[in-house]
N, C-alpha and C positions, 0 to 999 in steps of 0.2 A: 426732834429738834426743829420741826417745822420746815424741813427741806425735802424737796423731791428731786430725784434724778434717776435716769435709766441706770440699772445696775448690771454688771457683768460679774459672773462668778469667777474668782481667781483660782481658788483651790478649796479642798476640804481636808480635814485632818482629825485624827483621834488622839487625845492625850489623856494621861492619867497622872494626877498629882496628889500625893498624900500630904496632909497637914499635921501640924504638931498636936492638934486636938483629937487626933484619931480618925477624923473624917477624910474622905478622898473624893476628889472631882474626877470623873471619868466621862468625857464628853466627845461627841462628834460635832465639830464646828465647821460652818460654811463661811468663807471669807469672800465678801463682795466688794466691788469698787464702783463708784459713781462720781460724777463731777457736777458741781453746782457753784454758781456765783452768789448764792443767797447767804445771808448771815444766819447762823443758827439762832433759834428761839428756844431758850433754855427753860425746861419744865423743872422748877426747883423741888418738886415732889419726887423726881426721878434722878436728878443730877445735883450733886453737892458742889461741884466746881468743874471748870474747864479752862483751858488756855490754848492759844495758838502757838505752836512751836514748830520750827523747821524740822524736816525729816533728818537732816544732818545732826541737829542738836539732840534729837531723840536717840539716834544711833550712837552717838558719843556717850550720852548719859547711860544708856542701857549697858554699854561695855564697862563704864566706870562704876555704876551702881546697880548691878543686876538684882540685888535683893529688894530694890524699890519697886520692882515690876512683878506682875503675876506670871506664872508659867505660860499661860495661854498667850499673853501679850508678846512675850519674847519670841515664841514660836511664830506667831503671825507677823510680827514686825520684820523679822529677818527676811522672810519670803516676800512680804509686801514691799519692803525697801528695795530689794533686788528687782522686783517687777517694775517699780517706778524708775529705777536707773536704766533699765533696758527698754522702757516704753515711755520715754519722756516727751511724747508728742502732744501732751495735753497741757 
């Protein structure tokens, strides 16, 4: 997205999620955080859409509409949101 920032690893996790089509995702994910004041530059060959949304709005929507989100996003967001609430010095 054309942005650069120093990154800090927050956590890693392994998840396994079966799909209705018989396939399964089984991944080790690394979650990083970085801060930037730059606007993202969207590569339309890689990204279909994006929007700015407050963390509070995502948290509420994730609780109200969990089926709208991937398994990995729900896992990441809960821990990421907790981190931001406890480390809000940025």
